[in-house]
C-alpha positions as CSV (number, residue, x, y, z in Angstrom):
1,M,0.1,0.0,0.0
2,P,1.7,3.3,-1.0
3,G,1.9,5.7,1.8
4,A,0.8,3.6,4.4
5,R,2.7,3.8,7.7
6,M,5.3,0.9,8.2
7,D,7.1,-0.1,11.3
8,A,10.8,-1.3,11.7
9,S,9.8,-4.9,10.6
10,G,8.2,-3.6,7.4
11,S,4.7,-4.4,8.2
12,A,2.0,-2.0,9.3
13,P,1.7,-1.2,12.9
14,D,-0.6,-3.1,15.4
15,A,-3.8,-0.9,15.6
16,S,-4.4,-2.4,19.1
17,A,-1.1,-1.0,20.4
18,A,-2.2,2.7,19.4
19,A,-5.2,2.1,21.3
20,F,-3.4,1.8,24.8
21,P,-0.6,4.1,26.1
22,T,2.6,2.8,26.5
23,M,3.9,1.6,29.9
24,E,7.1,2.7,31.7
25,R,8.8,-0.5,32.9
26,L,11.0,-1.2,36.0
27,T,14.0,-3.2,35.0
28,A,17.1,-2.6,37.6
29,R,17.0,-5.0,40.4
30,T,17.4,-1.7,42.7
31,D,13.9,-0.5,41.5
32,F,12.3,-3.9,42.6
33,L,14.0,-3.8,46.0
34,A,12.9,-0.3,46.6
35,A,9.3,-1.2,45.7
36,A,9.5,-4.1,48.2
37,T,9.9,-1.4,50.8
38,G,6.5,0.2,50.0
39,I,3.0,-1.0,50.7
40,K,2.0,-4.5,49.9
41,V,-1.6,-5.5,48.8
42,P,-2.3,-9.3,48.2
43,A,-4.7,-10.8,45.9
44,A,-5.6,-14.3,44.9
45,A,-3.6,-14.1,41.6
46,F,-0.7,-11.7,42.5
47,V,0.7,-9.4,45.2
48,L,0.9,-5.5,44.3
49,Q,3.8,-3.7,45.6
50,A,3.5,0.2,45.5
51,R,6.0,2.9,46.6
52,R,6.1,6.6,45.9
53,R,9.3,7.5,44.3
54,G,9.1,11.5,45.0
55,D,9.1,13.0,41.4
56,D,6.2,13.3,39.1
57,E,7.3,11.2,36.2
58,P,5.0,8.5,34.9
59,A,4.0,5.4,36.9
60,R,6.6,2.6,36.1
61,V,5.7,-1.1,36.3
62,G,7.6,-4.5,37.1
63,F,6.7,-7.8,36.7
64,T,8.2,-10.8,38.6
65,V,7.0,-14.4,38.9
66,S,9.4,-17.0,41.0
67,K,10.1,-20.5,39.9
68,K,7.6,-21.8,42.7
69,V,4.8,-20.8,40.3
70,G,5.8,-23.4,37.9
71,T,7.6,-24.2,34.3
72,A,9.1,-21.5,32.4
73,V,5.9,-21.7,30.0
74,E,3.8,-21.0,33.0
75,R,5.6,-18.5,34.5
76,N,6.0,-16.6,31.2
77,R,2.0,-17.1,30.6
78,V,1.4,-15.6,34.2
79,R,3.7,-12.6,33.2
80,R,2.0,-12.1,29.9
81,R,-1.4,-12.1,31.9
82,L,-0.2,-9.7,34.2
83,R,1.2,-7.3,31.5
84,E,-2.0,-7.2,29.8
85,L,-4.0,-6.8,32.9
86,V,-1.7,-3.5,33.6
87,R,-2.3,-2.5,29.6
88,R,-6.0,-2.7,29.7
89,S,-7.0,-1.7,33.1
90,A,-4.9,0.4,34.8
91,L,-2.5,2.7,33.1
92,G,-4.6,5.6,33.3
93,R,-5.4,4.9,37.1
94,M,-1.6,4.6,38.2
95,V,-0.5,7.5,40.0
96,A,2.5,9.5,38.5
97,G,5.5,9.4,40.6
98,H,5.1,5.7,41.8
99,D,6.6,2.4,41.1
100,Y,4.4,-0.9,41.0
101,V,5.6,-4.3,41.1
102,L,3.4,-7.1,40.4
103,I,4.3,-10.5,41.9
104,G,2.5,-13.3,40.0
105,R,1.0,-16.3,41.7
106,R,0.1,-19.5,40.3
107,A,-3.7,-18.9,40.6
108,A,-3.1,-16.1,37.8
109,L,-3.0,-19.1,35.3
110,Q,-6.9,-20.3,36.3
111,T,-8.3,-16.9,37.3
112,P,-10.9,-15.4,34.7
113,F,-9.1,-12.4,33.1
114,E,-12.3,-10.1,34.4
115,R,-11.7,-11.3,37.9
116,L,-7.9,-10.2,37.7
117,I,-8.9,-6.7,36.3
118,S,-11.3,-6.5,39.2
119,D,-8.9,-7.5,41.8
120,F,-6.2,-5.2,40.5
121,D,-8.6,-2.1,40.5
122,G,-9.6,-3.2,44.2
123,A,-5.8,-3.5,44.9
124,L,-4.8,0.0,43.5
125,R,-7.6,1.4,45.4
126,R,-6.3,0.0,48.6
127,A,-2.8,0.8,48.0
128,H,-3.6,4.6,47.6
129,G,-6.1,4.6,50.5
130,R,-9.2,5.1,48.5
131,R,-12.7,3.5,48.7
132,R,-14.8,2.3,46.1
133,A,-16.6,5.4,44.3
134,G,-20.3,5.5,45.7
135,P,-22.9,7.7,47.7
136,A,-21.1,7.1,50.9
137,A,-17.7,7.9,49.7
138,E,-18.6,10.9,47.7
139,S,-20.5,12.6,50.7
140,T,-17.6,12.3,53.0
141,P,-15.7,15.5,53.2
């Protein structure tokens, strides 16, 4: 197609990638260790760790899955599900200036994706001390 945008591989860019903002990732071990000192919010399929960095840069996210979860194939599947969870549900809800680490659990393999999303939204609310939006929460000064 003449005039069509192409990515580095020569194919058209993925339309779904344009629909979601890119996620800033944690990669350094020191960042993961620092996040471990912050608040921990457990859920059935993961543990969310959150820590305020002290700047106003975009939120960064890291993912980790230990060998206790299973084989490499299972750990990678858990990691992919958690990445997609963050990409779809939370990038707009994560607070700037924070680092987040999701520690995958084996239950993430069988948990329905809709449940993962609701658990993650609840974990973010608990991590930031916010209650579910409703009449009681809105009327509180």
